C-alpha positions as CSV (number, residue, x, y, z in Angstrom):
1,M,-219.4,-77.6,1.1
2,S,-221.7,-80.5,0.5
3,S,-225.2,-80.5,1.2
4,D,-225.6,-83.8,2.6
5,A,-222.5,-83.2,5.1
6,P,-223.7,-83.9,8.6
7,L,-225.1,-81.0,10.5
8,V,-223.3,-80.4,13.5
9,A,-224.6,-78.2,16.5
10,V,-221.6,-76.7,18.0
11,T,-222.2,-74.9,21.7
12,M,-220.5,-71.9,22.1
13,G,-219.3,-72.6,25.9
14,D,-218.9,-70.2,28.5
15,P,-219.1,-66.8,27.1
16,A,-216.1,-65.3,29.0
17,G,-213.6,-68.3,27.9
18,V,-211.6,-69.2,24.9
19,G,-215.1,-71.0,23.3
20,P,-216.4,-68.1,21.3
21,E,-213.0,-67.9,19.9
22,V,-212.0,-71.6,19.0
23,V,-215.5,-71.8,17.5
24,V,-214.9,-68.6,15.1
25,E,-211.3,-69.8,14.0
26,A,-212.8,-73.6,13.5
27,A,-215.8,-72.2,11.2
28,S,-213.8,-71.8,8.3
29,R,-211.8,-75.2,8.9
30,V,-214.4,-77.6,9.0
31,G,-216.7,-77.1,5.7
32,E,-215.2,-80.2,3.8
33,F,-216.6,-82.5,6.1
34,A,-219.3,-80.7,8.0
35,R,-222.3,-78.3,8.0
36,L,-222.1,-75.9,11.1
37,L,-224.8,-74.3,13.4
38,V,-223.5,-72.6,16.2
39,V,-225.8,-72.3,19.6
40,G,-224.7,-69.4,21.5
41,D,-225.1,-65.8,21.6
42,A,-224.6,-63.9,18.4
43,G,-223.4,-60.5,20.1
44,V,-220.5,-62.5,22.0
45,L,-219.3,-64.3,18.7
46,S,-219.3,-61.2,16.8
47,R,-216.9,-59.5,19.2
48,A,-214.8,-62.5,18.8
49,A,-214.6,-62.5,15.3
50,A,-213.9,-58.6,15.6
51,G,-211.0,-59.6,17.9
52,L,-209.4,-62.2,15.9
53,D,-209.9,-59.6,12.7
54,A,-212.0,-63.0,11.1
55,P,-213.3,-62.3,7.7
56,L,-216.7,-63.9,9.1
57,A,-220.1,-62.4,9.5
58,V,-222.0,-63.5,12.2
59,R,-225.6,-64.4,10.8
60,S,-228.5,-65.2,13.4
61,V,-230.7,-68.0,12.2
62,G,-234.2,-69.2,13.5
63,S,-233.7,-72.7,13.0
64,P,-231.3,-75.6,11.6
65,D,-233.4,-75.4,8.7
66,A,-231.7,-72.3,7.5
67,V,-228.7,-74.1,7.0
68,A,-230.0,-77.2,5.2
69,G,-227.9,-76.6,2.3
70,G,-224.9,-75.3,4.2
71,S,-224.0,-71.7,5.2
72,E,-223.1,-68.7,2.8
73,P,-219.4,-68.5,2.5
74,G,-218.0,-65.9,4.8
75,T,-220.9,-66.4,7.3
76,L,-221.2,-68.1,10.8
77,P,-224.9,-69.5,11.4
78,V,-225.8,-69.0,15.1
79,L,-228.9,-70.0,17.0
80,D,-229.0,-67.1,19.0
81,C,-229.9,-67.5,22.9
82,D,-229.5,-64.0,23.3
83,N,-228.5,-64.7,27.1
84,V,-225.5,-62.4,27.4
85,E,-224.9,-58.8,27.7
86,A,-222.2,-59.0,25.1
87,E,-221.3,-55.3,24.8
88,T,-220.1,-55.7,28.5
89,L,-218.6,-58.9,28.3
90,E,-215.2,-59.3,30.5
91,W,-213.3,-61.8,29.0
92,G,-211.9,-64.5,31.9
93,A,-214.4,-63.4,34.3
94,L,-216.2,-65.8,36.5
95,R,-219.6,-65.1,36.6
96,A,-223.0,-67.3,37.5
97,A,-225.1,-65.7,34.6
98,H,-222.4,-67.1,32.2
99,G,-222.5,-70.4,33.7
100,A,-226.2,-70.5,33.2
101,A,-226.0,-69.2,29.6
102,S,-223.5,-72.3,28.7
103,L,-225.8,-74.6,30.0
104,E,-228.7,-73.0,28.1
105,Y,-226.7,-73.9,24.8
106,V,-226.1,-77.3,25.9
107,E,-230.0,-78.0,26.4
108,R,-230.6,-76.3,23.2
109,A,-228.3,-78.6,21.2
110,V,-229.0,-81.8,22.9
111,E,-233.1,-80.9,22.1
112,L,-231.8,-80.2,18.4
113,A,-230.2,-83.6,18.3
114,T,-232.5,-85.9,20.2
115,S,-235.3,-84.4,18.0
116,G,-233.3,-85.4,14.6
117,R,-232.9,-81.8,13.5
118,V,-228.9,-81.8,13.8
119,D,-226.9,-85.0,13.3
120,A,-224.4,-84.4,16.2
121,V,-223.2,-81.9,18.6
122,A,-220.1,-80.9,19.3
123,T,-219.0,-78.7,22.5
124,A,-216.8,-76.0,23.7
125,P,-215.7,-75.9,27.3
126,I,-217.8,-74.6,30.2
127,N,-216.6,-73.6,33.5
128,K,-217.8,-76.0,36.3
129,R,-217.3,-73.4,38.9
130,A,-219.6,-70.8,36.9
131,T,-222.3,-73.7,36.2
132,R,-222.3,-74.2,40.1
133,R,-222.6,-70.6,40.8
134,A,-225.6,-70.7,38.4
135,G,-227.2,-73.6,40.6
136,S,-226.1,-76.7,38.5
137,D,-225.4,-79.9,40.3
138,Y,-223.6,-81.5,37.2
139,A,-219.7,-81.8,37.5
140,G,-219.8,-81.1,33.7
141,H,-221.5,-81.9,30.5
142,T,-221.5,-85.8,30.8
143,G,-224.0,-86.0,33.4
144,L,-226.5,-83.6,31.9
145,L,-226.3,-85.2,28.5
146,A,-226.8,-88.7,30.2
147,D,-229.9,-87.2,32.1
148,R,-231.5,-85.6,28.9
149,T,-231.2,-88.5,26.9
150,G,-232.3,-90.9,29.6
151,V,-229.2,-93.1,29.7
152,E,-227.6,-94.5,32.9
153,D,-224.6,-96.4,31.1
154,Y,-222.0,-94.1,29.6
155,S,-218.5,-93.0,29.6
156,M,-215.8,-90.8,28.3
157,M,-213.5,-91.6,25.4
158,L,-210.5,-89.4,24.4
159,L,-208.9,-89.7,21.2
160,E,-205.7,-88.5,20.0
161,D,-203.9,-89.7,16.7
162,D,-201.9,-92.6,18.7
163,L,-204.2,-93.3,21.6
164,R,-207.7,-93.8,22.5
165,V,-208.7,-93.9,26.4
166,T,-212.1,-94.5,28.1
167,H,-212.6,-94.0,31.9
168,V,-214.4,-95.9,34.4
169,S,-214.9,-92.6,36.3
170,T,-213.9,-88.8,35.6
171,H,-214.8,-86.0,37.8
172,V,-214.7,-87.1,41.2
173,P,-212.4,-86.9,43.9
174,L,-209.7,-89.8,43.8
175,R,-210.8,-91.4,47.1
176,E,-214.3,-91.8,45.7
177,A,-213.0,-93.0,42.3
178,C,-211.2,-95.7,43.7
179,D,-214.6,-97.1,45.2
180,L,-216.2,-96.8,42.1
181,V,-213.9,-99.5,40.3
182,T,-216.5,-102.3,40.7
183,T,-216.9,-105.3,38.5
184,D,-220.1,-104.3,37.0
185,R,-218.9,-100.6,36.5
186,V,-215.6,-102.0,34.8
187,A,-217.7,-104.5,32.8
188,T,-220.3,-101.6,31.3
189,T,-217.0,-99.3,30.4
190,I,-215.6,-102.4,28.5
191,R,-218.5,-103.1,26.8
192,L,-219.3,-99.5,26.2
193,T,-215.6,-99.1,24.7
194,D,-215.9,-101.8,22.6
195,G,-219.2,-100.6,20.7
196,A,-217.4,-96.9,20.2
197,L,-214.3,-98.1,18.5
198,R,-217.1,-100.1,16.3
199,D,-218.7,-97.0,15.4
200,L,-215.1,-95.2,14.9
201,G,-214.5,-97.8,12.2
202,V,-212.4,-100.2,13.9
203,D,-214.0,-104.0,13.0
204,S,-212.3,-106.2,15.7
205,P,-211.3,-104.0,18.5
206,S,-208.7,-105.2,21.0
207,V,-209.3,-103.3,24.6
208,A,-206.7,-103.1,27.2
209,V,-207.7,-102.6,30.8
210,A,-205.6,-100.6,33.0
211,G,-205.0,-101.8,36.7
212,L,-206.0,-99.7,39.6
213,N,-202.8,-100.2,41.6
214,P,-199.2,-100.0,40.7
215,H,-198.3,-103.0,38.5
216,A,-202.3,-104.1,38.6
217,G,-201.7,-105.0,42.4
218,E,-199.0,-107.4,42.1
219,G,-200.8,-110.3,42.9
220,G,-202.5,-108.7,45.8
221,L,-199.3,-107.5,47.3
222,L,-200.2,-103.9,46.1
223,G,-204.0,-103.9,46.7
224,E,-206.8,-106.3,46.0
225,T,-209.1,-104.4,43.7
226,D,-207.3,-105.5,40.7
227,G,-207.8,-109.2,41.1
228,E,-211.3,-109.0,43.1
229,E,-213.1,-106.3,40.8
230,I,-211.2,-105.7,37.2
231,A,-210.2,-109.0,36.5
232,P,-213.9,-110.5,37.0
233,A,-214.8,-107.6,34.7
234,V,-212.4,-108.6,32.0
235,E,-213.5,-112.4,32.1
236,R,-216.9,-111.4,31.9
237,A,-216.5,-109.0,28.7
238,R,-214.6,-111.7,27.4
239,A,-217.3,-114.2,27.5
240,D,-219.5,-111.7,26.0
241,G,-216.9,-111.7,23.2
242,V,-215.2,-108.6,23.7
243,D,-211.3,-108.7,23.1
244,A,-210.3,-107.6,26.5
245,T,-207.1,-107.9,28.0
246,G,-206.4,-107.0,31.7
247,P,-205.9,-105.6,34.3
248,V,-202.6,-104.5,33.0
249,S,-200.0,-102.5,34.9
250,P,-200.9,-98.8,34.3
251,D,-197.4,-97.8,34.0
252,T,-196.8,-99.7,30.4
253,V,-200.4,-100.0,29.0
254,Y,-200.3,-96.7,27.5
255,V,-197.1,-97.3,25.8
256,R,-198.5,-100.6,24.7
257,A,-201.5,-99.0,23.1
258,V,-199.4,-96.3,21.4
259,D,-197.2,-99.1,20.0
260,G,-200.2,-100.7,18.1
261,E,-200.8,-103.4,20.8
262,F,-204.3,-102.3,21.7
263,D,-207.2,-100.3,20.2
264,C,-208.4,-98.5,23.5
265,V,-207.1,-98.4,26.9
266,V,-210.2,-98.6,29.9
267,S,-208.5,-96.3,32.3
268,M,-209.8,-96.5,36.2
269,Y,-210.0,-92.7,36.8
270,H,-209.8,-89.1,35.2
271,D,-206.0,-88.3,35.5
272,Q,-204.8,-92.1,34.8
273,G,-206.2,-91.7,31.4
274,H,-206.1,-87.8,30.6
275,V,-202.4,-87.7,31.2
276,P,-201.0,-89.8,28.7
277,V,-203.5,-88.4,26.0
278,K,-202.7,-84.8,27.1
279,L,-198.9,-85.4,27.0
280,L,-199.3,-86.9,23.5
281,G,-201.8,-84.1,22.2
282,F,-200.3,-80.9,23.2
283,D,-198.4,-78.9,20.8
284,R,-198.0,-82.0,18.0
285,E,-199.7,-82.0,14.8
286,G,-202.5,-84.6,14.3
287,V,-205.6,-84.9,16.5
288,S,-205.5,-83.0,19.5
289,G,-207.3,-84.7,22.4
290,V,-211.1,-84.8,21.3
291,N,-213.8,-86.1,24.1
292,V,-216.3,-88.5,23.0
293,T,-219.1,-89.2,25.4
294,I,-219.8,-92.9,24.5
295,G,-223.2,-94.7,25.5
296,L,-225.5,-92.0,24.1
297,P,-228.3,-92.2,21.6
298,I,-226.9,-89.0,20.0
299,V,-223.5,-88.0,19.0
300,R,-221.5,-85.7,21.1
301,T,-218.0,-84.8,20.9
302,S,-216.1,-81.8,22.7
303,V,-213.0,-80.2,23.0
304,D,-210.4,-81.7,25.9
305,H,-209.5,-78.4,27.2
306,G,-211.2,-75.7,29.7
307,T,-212.0,-72.4,29.2
308,A,-208.8,-71.0,30.0
309,F,-209.9,-67.9,31.5
310,D,-206.1,-66.9,31.7
311,I,-205.8,-66.4,28.2
312,A,-209.6,-65.5,26.9
313,G,-209.6,-62.6,24.9
314,E,-205.8,-62.4,24.1
315,W,-206.9,-64.1,20.8
316,T,-204.1,-67.0,21.2
317,A,-205.8,-70.2,21.9
318,S,-205.6,-72.9,19.4
319,E,-209.0,-74.2,17.5
320,R,-207.3,-77.7,16.4
321,S,-209.3,-79.5,19.1
322,M,-212.4,-77.7,18.1
323,V,-211.9,-78.8,14.4
324,D,-211.1,-82.3,15.4
325,A,-214.2,-82.3,17.8
326,V,-216.4,-81.1,14.7
327,R,-214.5,-83.8,12.5
328,V,-215.2,-86.7,14.7
329,A,-218.7,-85.8,15.1
330,A,-219.2,-86.0,11.4
331,R,-217.6,-89.1,11.2
332,L,-219.5,-90.5,14.1
333,A,-223.1,-89.3,12.6
334,R,-222.3,-90.6,9.0
335,R,-221.5,-94.0,10.1
336,R,-224.6,-94.2,12.3
337,S,-226.6,-92.9,9.3
338,E,-225.2,-95.3,7.2
339,G,-226.0,-98.2,9.6
């Protein structure tokens, strides 16, 4: 491992989910492109390593400085929050204490990133029901990250080998998501998408903007939002120099993007964007659904799967998305450092 590889803080996620095991499994596969510092609970990670029969020693460290030159072979450096009863932990159990613990890992990692002590953050999954039981009002990572970094304009980008997707809204009920399709919000998402694509190395991005209604409203026959809100946002983006197209019928736009016509699709709501990415990404070789929060002053990526309580502790969860999340985080961090 190169000592100048980006230092990525990886949060452990919900202690009772698959986060600990995918972090342990990924640790041995990221050394070529990143230095790793896990923010979590050393006891839980040790249990995961034992369950996986992984030849990996969990080592508690006091600060990121301890891995400045990279970790020792066969070790997993952990900034130990020591906030879980690891010996009695029940895999797959929904607990308020686990929700609170997972939020603490995110808070610590963000502090490290905003202070410049790590180059990027990659997160394992948290459980929204657990964090709600712990008293959090956040629907997931993204709102917390935006608040802690003082950002108002942000979005979620999903990456899969053949498809990139961003979202105008994510974790809200569908009725509310439709109300969030406004010209200002869509135009902001298009702008953030164009900037994120450039960060990813796409020099002249082409951005497709999906319609909200079937056939992008069919000229108003199937809804007026496409013509009254989305189309003006596309025109605004084009006036600002963005190569944006839309609204494009949502039943064809993703196929066109996969075929190479567009570099990214701006989706109007969570499932509109997530379904095609997960359809392409599950059980295939290549990038498996990495989530990037765009618009932040720090680099943050995540796996694009949940805590999977139903299989936690069975040691069958795939680490592919975690490996790819670290890989993308390291690539973005390196590009930012190079200006």
